[in-house]
matplotlib code that plots the C-alpha trace (Angstrom):
import matplotlib.pyplot as plt

x = [-76.4, -72.6, -72.8, -74.9, -72.4, -69.6, -71.4, -72.2, -68.5, -67.6, -70.0, -68.6, -65.0, -66.0, -67.0, -63.7, -60.3, -57.4, -55.5, -58.5, -59.0, -55.3, -55.5, -58.6, -56.9, -53.7, -55.6, -57.3, -54.7, -51.2, -50.1, -51.0, -49.3, -46.1, -46.0, -46.5, -43.6, -41.3, -42.1, -41.5, -38.2, -37.1, -38.1, -36.3, -33.2, -33.1, -33.6, -30.7, -28.5, -29.3, -28.6, -25.2, -24.2, -25.0, -22.6, -19.2, -16.7, -13.7, -11.6, -12.3, -9.8, -9.9, -8.1, -7.7, -7.0, -6.8, -7.7, -10.6, -14.1, -16.0, -15.2, -16.5, -13.4, -11.2, -11.4, -8.3, -9.9, -12.3, -9.5, -7.5, -10.3, -11.0, -7.3, -7.4, -10.5, -13.0, -16.7, -17.8, -21.5, -21.0, -18.1, -17.9, -14.6, -15.1, -13.2, -14.0, -12.6, -14.8, -12.0, -10.9, -9.2, -6.8, -4.0, -5.4, -8.8, -10.6, -13.9, -16.7, -16.2, -12.6, -13.8, -16.6, -14.2, -11.7, -14.3, -15.5, -12.0, -11.3, -14.6, -14.0, -10.4, -11.4, -14.2, -11.9, -13.9, -10.9, -8.5, -6.2, -5.6, -3.8, -3.1, -0.5, 2.0, 0.4, -2.9, -1.1, 0.7, -2.6, -4.0, -0.9, -1.3, -4.5, -2.9, -5.1, -2.4, -0.7, 3.0, 4.1, 7.2, 5.0, 2.3, 4.1, 5.8, 9.6, 10.1, 7.5, 8.7, 12.3, 11.3, 9.6, 12.3, 13.3, 9.7, 8.8, 7.9, 7.9, 6.0, 7.8, 5.9, 7.0, 7.2, 7.9, 10.1, 10.1, 7.4, 6.9, 3.3, 3.3, 4.8, 5.3, 3.1, 3.1, 5.4, 3.6, 1.8, -1.5, -1.5, 0.5, -2.3, -4.6, -2.4, -0.7, 3.0, 2.0, 0.2, 2.6, 0.5, 1.5, -0.2, -1.1, -3.1, -5.6, -4.6, -8.1, -8.7, -11.0, -9.2, -5.5, -4.4, -6.3, -4.7, -1.3, -2.3, -3.4, 0.0, 1.6, -0.8, 0.3, 4.0, 3.5, 4.2]
y = [-37.0, -36.7, -33.2, -34.4, -37.2, -34.7, -32.5, -35.4, -36.4, -32.8, -32.8, -36.2, -34.8, -31.8, -34.2, -36.1, -35.2, -33.5, -36.8, -38.5, -35.4, -35.5, -39.3, -38.6, -35.8, -37.8, -40.8, -38.8, -36.0, -37.4, -37.2, -33.5, -32.9, -34.6, -32.7, -29.4, -30.3, -31.2, -27.9, -25.9, -27.7, -27.0, -23.3, -22.8, -24.6, -22.4, -19.2, -20.2, -21.0, -17.8, -15.8, -17.5, -17.1, -13.4, -12.8, -11.3, -14.0, -13.4, -15.5, -17.9, -20.7, -23.1, -26.4, -28.2, -31.9, -32.4, -35.7, -34.0, -35.0, -32.4, -29.1, -30.7, -32.9, -30.1, -26.9, -25.4, -22.2, -21.8, -22.2, -19.6, -17.1, -17.6, -17.2, -13.9, -12.7, -12.9, -12.9, -16.0, -15.2, -12.0, -13.0, -16.8, -18.4, -20.5, -23.5, -25.1, -28.6, -29.4, -28.6, -32.0, -31.9, -34.0, -32.5, -33.8, -32.3, -35.0, -35.1, -32.6, -32.3, -31.2, -28.5, -27.5, -27.1, -25.3, -22.8, -22.3, -21.7, -19.2, -17.3, -17.1, -15.9, -13.3, -12.0, -11.9, -14.5, -16.9, -15.3, -18.3, -21.1, -24.3, -26.5, -28.5, -26.5, -27.3, -25.7, -22.6, -22.4, -22.6, -19.8, -17.7, -17.9, -15.9, -13.5, -14.7, -14.9, -12.2, -11.4, -12.6, -10.5, -7.4, -8.6, -10.1, -8.1, -8.3, -10.5, -13.0, -13.1, -13.6, -16.5, -18.2, -17.8, -21.4, -22.5, -20.3, -21.3, -18.9, -18.2, -16.6, -13.7, -12.2, -8.7, -9.2, -12.3, -14.7, -13.8, -15.7, -17.1, -19.9, -21.1, -24.8, -25.8, -29.6, -30.1, -27.8, -29.6, -27.9, -28.9, -32.1, -34.5, -33.2, -34.1, -37.3, -37.5, -37.2, -33.9, -31.3, -28.3, -24.7, -21.7, -18.7, -15.6, -14.3, -11.2, -9.7, -11.3, -9.2, -10.1, -10.1, -8.9, -11.8, -14.2, -13.0, -13.6, -17.1, -17.8, -16.6, -18.9, -21.9, -21.2, -20.7, -24.4]
z = [-2.0, -2.2, -0.8, 2.1, 2.8, 2.9, 5.3, 7.6, 7.6, 8.5, 11.4, 12.6, 12.4, 14.6, 17.4, 17.2, 18.8, 17.1, 16.6, 14.9, 12.7, 11.8, 10.9, 8.8, 6.9, 6.4, 5.1, 2.4, 1.6, 2.4, -1.3, -1.5, 1.9, 0.8, -2.5, -0.7, 1.7, -1.2, -3.0, 0.2, 0.8, -2.8, -2.5, 0.8, -0.5, -3.6, -1.6, 0.8, -2.1, -3.9, -0.7, -0.2, -3.8, -3.7, -0.8, -1.6, -1.0, 1.3, -1.1, -3.9, -4.3, -7.2, -7.0, -10.3, -10.6, -6.8, -5.1, -3.3, -4.5, -2.6, -0.8, 2.5, 2.7, 3.9, 6.0, 4.5, 3.1, 6.0, 8.5, 6.7, 6.7, 10.4, 11.2, 9.4, 11.3, 8.4, 9.2, 7.2, 7.7, 5.7, 3.4, 3.0, 2.0, -1.1, -2.3, -5.7, -6.5, -9.5, -12.0, -13.3, -16.6, -18.8, -20.7, -24.0, -23.3, -25.3, -23.4, -23.2, -19.5, -20.1, -22.4, -20.0, -17.0, -19.1, -20.3, -16.7, -15.5, -18.3, -17.7, -13.9, -14.3, -16.9, -14.6, -11.6, -9.6, -9.1, -6.6, -6.2, -8.6, -7.5, -10.4, -12.4, -14.4, -17.8, -16.6, -15.5, -18.9, -20.7, -18.5, -19.0, -22.8, -22.3, -19.8, -17.0, -14.3, -12.3, -12.5, -9.0, -8.9, -9.3, -7.0, -4.0, -1.3, -1.6, 1.4, 0.3, -3.3, -2.2, 0.1, -2.8, -5.5, -5.4, -6.0, -9.0, -12.5, -15.4, -18.6, -21.5, -23.1, -26.4, -25.0, -21.3, -21.5, -18.5, -16.0, -12.7, -12.8, -10.2, -6.9, -6.2, -3.1, -3.5, -0.6, 1.9, 4.8, 4.1, 0.4, -0.1, 0.9, -1.8, -4.8, -6.0, -7.1, -10.8, -10.3, -9.1, -7.9, -8.3, -6.8, -9.1, -8.6, -11.1, -13.0, -12.6, -9.1, -7.0, -3.8, -4.7, -1.3, 0.3, -2.2, -1.1, 2.6, 1.6, 0.2, 3.5, 5.4, 3.4, 4.0, 7.8, 8.7]

ax = plt.figure().add_subplot(projection="3d")
ax.plot(x, y, z, "-o")
ax.set_aspect("equal")
plt.show()
């Protein structure tokens, strides 16, 4: 009997218009339709994220302890890449502001962000690190930061001499590891008075030349 009833309903639906058939379908199957749409949305989002993540970045800038909550709050890194003629569809410019750490590192989040930063610096993923001096000192103890005197062109290094901070190594002595950028127009709004930001370049950074160009860009104003 049930089978016959179903067949009768099918025949009736054939006689009705498209809108009536759609309403009939939606009435009985809307839950399944919504579930399918949600799954499709998740799959498409994952695929897009995977594709974007697999692209070689033009530059990766990490900002630690900034006032920014999300990367969408500033176009700093994107504007730099565009100004230097980068094709962002092929090589996206990446800014990461998730690093929020306290100097005491008492919480699990502090430890997690610290471990992430160490791993990214070691692998060369972080090209530019903008952070308070104590974070740079911590990174320097693990030899994660470049010697700016060796890295920067002579003219750029000389123009930054009054901004430098140093880390003392047992064998190499005082090595410049950071440049104060807290007063630069492109950076000053992202940090409070208590967090004095310095710019460093990763020792193993994959895009050190681009990092140098980023420093030039910050100093242009």
